[in-house]
C-alpha positions in Angstrom: 0.9 55.9 138.0 3.9 55.2 135.8 2.5 51.7 135.1 -0.6 53.3 133.6 1.2 55.9 131.4 2.5 53.5 128.7 -0.8 51.6 128.2 -2.7 54.9 128.0 -0.3 56.2 125.4 -0.6 53.0 123.3 -4.4 53.3 123.4 -4.1 56.9 122.2 -1.8 56.0 119.3 -4.1 53.1 118.3 -7.1 55.3 118.5 -5.4 58.0 116.4 -4.3 55.5 113.7 -7.7 53.8 113.5 -9.5 57.1 113.3 -7.3 58.2 110.3 -8.1 55.0 108.5 -11.8 54.7 109.0 -14.0 53.0 111.5 -13.9 49.6 110.0 -10.1 49.4 109.1 -7.4 48.8 111.6 -3.7 49.2 110.9 -1.8 45.9 110.7 1.8 46.6 111.9 4.8 45.5 109.9 6.9 42.6 111.0 10.7 42.1 110.7 12.6 38.9 110.4 16.3 38.6 110.3 17.1 36.3 107.3 20.9 36.9 107.0 23.7 38.8 108.6 24.1 42.5 107.9 26.2 43.3 104.8 27.8 46.3 103.4 26.6 46.4 99.8 28.4 48.7 97.3 25.5 49.4 95.0 22.3 47.7 96.1 21.0 48.4 99.6 17.9 46.3 99.4 14.7 45.6 97.4 11.0 46.0 97.5 8.6 43.2 96.9 5.1 44.0 95.8 2.5 41.4 96.8 -0.5 41.5 94.4 -3.2 40.3 96.8 -6.1 38.4 95.4 -8.4 40.4 93.0 -11.2 42.0 94.9 -9.6 41.6 98.3 -7.9 45.0 98.5 -4.8 43.2 100.0 -1.9 44.5 97.9 1.0 45.0 100.3 4.6 46.0 100.2 7.6 44.3 101.8 11.2 45.4 102.0 14.5 43.6 102.4 17.3 45.6 104.0 20.7 44.2 103.2 22.4 46.6 105.6 20.6 45.0 108.6 19.8 41.6 107.2 16.1 42.1 108.1 13.1 41.3 105.8 10.2 43.7 106.7 6.7 42.5 105.8 3.8 44.9 105.1 5.6 48.2 105.6 3.3 50.5 103.7 0.4 50.7 106.2 2.7 51.5 109.1 4.6 54.1 107.1 1.4 55.8 105.8 -1.2 55.3 108.6 -3.4 58.1 107.2 -3.8 56.5 103.8 -7.2 54.8 103.8 -7.5 51.5 102.0 -3.6 51.3 102.0 -2.2 50.2 98.6 -5.5 49.0 97.0 -6.5 46.1 94.8 -3.9 44.1 92.9 -0.3 45.3 92.6 0.8 44.7 89.1 4.3 46.3 88.8 6.8 48.2 90.8 9.8 50.4 89.6 12.2 53.1 90.8 13.0 56.2 88.8 15.1 58.9 90.4 14.1 59.3 94.0 10.6 57.9 93.6 9.1 54.5 93.9 6.2 53.7 91.6 3.6 50.9 92.3 1.1 50.1 89.6 -2.2 49.1 91.3 -4.3 47.5 88.5 -7.8 47.1 89.7 -7.7 50.3 91.8 -6.8 52.2 88.7 -3.9 54.3 90.0 -0.2 54.4 90.4 1.0 54.9 94.0 4.1 57.2 94.1 6.4 56.9 97.1 9.7 58.0 98.4 12.2 55.2 97.4 14.0 55.5 100.8 11.1 54.7 103.1 7.9 54.1 100.9 6.3 57.3 102.2 3.3 58.4 100.1 4.0 61.3 97.7 1.0 61.2 95.4 -1.0 59.1 92.9 -1.5 59.0 89.2 -5.0 58.0 88.0 -4.9 55.7 85.0 -7.7 53.2 84.4 -6.8 49.5 84.4 -3.1 50.3 84.5 -0.7 47.4 84.0 3.0 48.2 83.7 5.4 51.2 83.9 8.7 52.1 82.3 10.8 55.4 82.1 12.7 57.5 79.7 14.2 61.0 79.9 12.0 62.4 82.7 8.8 60.6 81.6 6.9 57.5 82.8 5.1 55.4 80.3 2.2 53.3 81.6 0.3 50.6 79.7 -3.5 50.7 80.2 -6.3 48.4 79.2 -8.4 51.6 79.1 -11.7 50.0 79.9 -13.2 48.2 82.9 -11.8 45.0 84.4 -14.0 42.4 82.6 -14.0 40.0 79.7 -15.6 41.7 76.7 -15.4 40.6 73.1 -15.9 44.3 72.2 -13.3 45.6 74.6 -11.7 48.8 73.3 -8.1 49.4 72.2 -5.7 50.1 75.0 -3.2 52.9 75.2 0.1 54.0 76.7 0.0 57.1 79.0 2.9 59.5 79.1 3.4 61.0 82.6 5.6 63.9 83.6 7.5 62.5 86.6 8.0 66.0 88.0 4.3 66.9 88.2 2.8 63.3 88.2 0.4 64.5 85.5 -0.6 62.5 82.4 0.3 64.7 79.4 -0.4 62.5 76.5 -1.9 59.1 75.4 -1.0 56.8 72.5 -3.4 54.1 71.3 -1.8 50.7 70.8 -3.3 47.2 70.6 -5.9 45.4 72.7 -5.1 45.0 76.5 -1.4 46.1 76.4 1.0 44.5 78.9 4.7 44.8 79.5 6.9 47.4 77.7 10.6 48.0 77.0 12.5 50.9 75.5 15.4 50.5 73.0 16.8 53.7 71.7 13.9 56.0 71.0 11.4 53.2 70.4 8.9 51.9 73.0 7.8 48.3 72.5 4.5 47.2 73.9 3.2 43.6 74.1 -0.6 43.5 73.2 -2.5 40.6 74.7 -6.2 41.0 73.7 -6.9 39.0 76.8 -10.4 40.5 77.3 -11.4 39.6 73.8 -10.9 35.9 74.2 -10.8 33.9 71.9 -10.0 36.7 69.5 -6.6 37.5 71.1 -4.3 40.3 69.8 -1.0 39.0 68.5 1.1 42.1 68.0 3.8 44.3 69.5 3.2 48.0 69.1 6.3 50.1 68.3 6.0 53.8 69.4 8.3 56.6 68.3 9.1 58.4 71.6 10.1 61.6 69.7 6.6 62.0 68.4 4.8 59.7 70.8 2.9 58.0 68.0 2.6 54.3 67.0 4.7 53.7 64.0 3.5 50.1 63.3 2.8 46.8 64.8 4.9 43.6 64.7 3.0 40.4 64.2 4.3 37.8 66.8 1.8 35.4 68.4 -1.5 35.4 70.3 -1.9 36.7 73.9 1.4 38.3 74.4 2.5 39.3 77.9 6.1 39.6 79.1 8.6 41.8 77.2 12.3 42.3 78.1 15.2 43.9 76.3 18.7 42.4 76.4 21.9 44.4 75.8 22.3 43.2 72.2 19.4 44.9 70.7 16.9 42.0 71.1 13.5 41.9 72.6 12.2 38.7 74.3 8.4 38.5 74.3 6.3 35.7 75.7 3.0 34.4 74.5 0.6 32.8 77.0 -1.2 30.8 74.2 -4.9 30.1 74.4 -4.8 27.5 77.3 -6.3 24.9 75.0 -4.3 23.8 71.9 -1.9 26.7 71.5 0.9 26.4 74.1 2.9 29.2 75.7 6.1 30.2 73.8 9.0 32.7 73.7 10.0 34.9 70.7 12.9 37.2 69.9 12.5 40.5 68.0 15.6 42.2 66.4 15.1 45.9 67.2 17.3 46.9 64.2 14.8 45.4 61.8 11.8 45.0 64.1 11.2 41.5 62.8 10.8 38.2 64.7 14.0 36.3 64.3 13.7 33.4 66.6 11.0 31.1 68.1 12.5 29.4 71.1 9.9 26.7 71.7 9.8 27.1 75.4 7.0 28.1 77.7 7.4 31.3 79.7 5.4 33.0 82.4 7.9 35.4 83.8 11.3 36.7 82.6 14.3 38.4 84.2 17.4 39.4 82.3 20.7 39.9 84.2 23.8 40.6 82.2 23.9 37.9 79.5 21.4 35.5 81.1 17.6 35.3 80.9 16.0 33.5 83.8 12.4 32.2 83.4 9.8 30.0 84.8 6.5 28.8 83.4 3.3 27.7 84.9 1.1 26.2 82.2 -2.4 24.7 82.2 -4.4 23.2 79.4 -8.2 23.0 79.7 -8.3 20.5 76.8 -6.0 18.0 78.5 -7.3 18.7 82.0 -3.7 18.3 83.2 -2.2 19.6 86.4 -0.2 22.8 86.2 3.1 22.1 84.4 5.9 24.0 86.1 9.3 24.5 84.4 12.4 26.6 84.7 15.1 27.6 82.2 18.2 29.7 81.8 18.9 31.2 78.4 22.2 32.7 77.2 21.2 35.9 75.4 24.4 35.9 73.4 23.5 32.7 71.6 19.7 32.6 72.4 20.2 29.0 73.5 18.8 27.3 76.6 21.8 26.4 78.8 19.9 24.9 81.7 16.4 23.6 82.4 16.7 24.2 86.1 18.8 26.9 87.7 17.7 25.7 91.2 20.2 23.0 91.8 19.4 21.7 95.3 15.9 20.4 94.9 14.2 23.3 96.5 11.9 23.8 93.5 10.0 20.7 94.7 8.8 22.9 97.6 7.5 25.7 95.4 3.8 25.1 94.5 3.2 28.1 92.2 6.2 30.2 91.2 5.0 33.7 90.7 8.0 36.1 90.8 11.6 36.0 89.9 14.5 38.5 90.3 18.3 38.6 90.2 20.4 40.9 92.4 22.7 42.7 89.9 25.4 43.1 92.5 25.6 39.8 94.2 24.0 37.6 91.5 21.9 35.8 94.1 18.4 35.2 92.7 14.9 35.0 94.1 11.8 33.0 93.4 8.4 33.6 95.0 5.7 31.0 95.7 2.1 32.2 95.5 0.9 28.8 96.9 -3.0 28.9 96.7 -3.3 32.6 95.8 -5.3 33.5 98.9 -2.8 33.0 101.8 0.6 34.4 102.5 3.3 33.3 100.1 7.0 32.5 100.5 10.1 34.2 99.1 13.1 32.0 98.5 16.7 33.4 98.1 19.3 31.3 96.3 23.1 31.6 95.8 24.3 32.3 92.2 24.9 28.5 92.1 21.3 27.7 92.8 21.5 26.7 96.5 18.9 27.9 98.9 20.2 30.6 101.3 17.0 31.5 103.2 13.2 31.8 102.9 10.6 34.0 104.5 6.9 34.5 104.6 5.5 37.3 102.4 2.1 38.9 101.8 -0.5 37.3 99.5 0.7 36.5 95.9 4.3 37.8 96.1 5.1 39.0 92.6 7.1 42.0 91.6 10.6 43.1 92.6 12.6 46.3 92.4 16.2 46.7 93.7 17.1 49.9 95.6 20.3 51.5 94.4 22.6 53.2 96.9 
């Protein structure tokens, strides 16, 4: 009789979980892998990694690295929230922490998933069409939105930034910006928004919108370059903004905006797909492709000193591990330990790999992730 009890209980649990999630959807349990010994961090207890999942596959997943145990936990959201049908949704595009809440921007599912930062437990959602990136300031979240459907359209409408009350999770205002707005950064009381115009190809946008947060109105646009994407602020009052180019004759490039004058002061003549700033250093990688030359993807890395705006290294991975990375897709630096991470999306349809490196660029460990590992957020103590 005792031998029968445990299997029966397991069947009951499985039936309950599958009933909550719909007849055709089964819960995939999380998996844990110990990648390093337990540590006792002073400030950062771990990080979340949001896996985008291929568009249309509804395979966005969430992983968590726990420094206190040394375990990397893959696909934690489904197990933590078994009653949430369809789990995280279609294409995770950004993840951030503000206060006690964890925010995941789910682009093609048109909402922001709000969770408890301690355990990723579902707290609510914020409905915003074609949402892209999120940032925070004085109790409010600011979310960039393409506004329209997910499709190439030469007549695609202007995008906007939604202002969200983080206490109520309600959108309280919208501010129109450029076409298909992407990443944002706040310096003082100004919100900077990179406008891509990606849906209106070949008529890309080429501006950064500047919003006055006191009035939540667009003050003006800064002309930079076509098809803007990444936008990061350093601690010297500069904004770094990347251009993806047109994938034909105009290459990717990186520009610097002085937020005192709101003018472009530097063109760095370096391709950039993703940026991460830690202290005085900007880490970047680039994955470039040109239809005109029909060349293979050109993958490069660089480290920039934000004090001088000079490239100080063309490869911060120093042990040759970069040769194993097929398609770099995410980058992050632990602000406490200074170890850094690079993800590999591989073929974009199968599980990726996360690589951890020492501050000196030597590989510490690697682990399998969900599909298209992309966006990091570190969890403060």
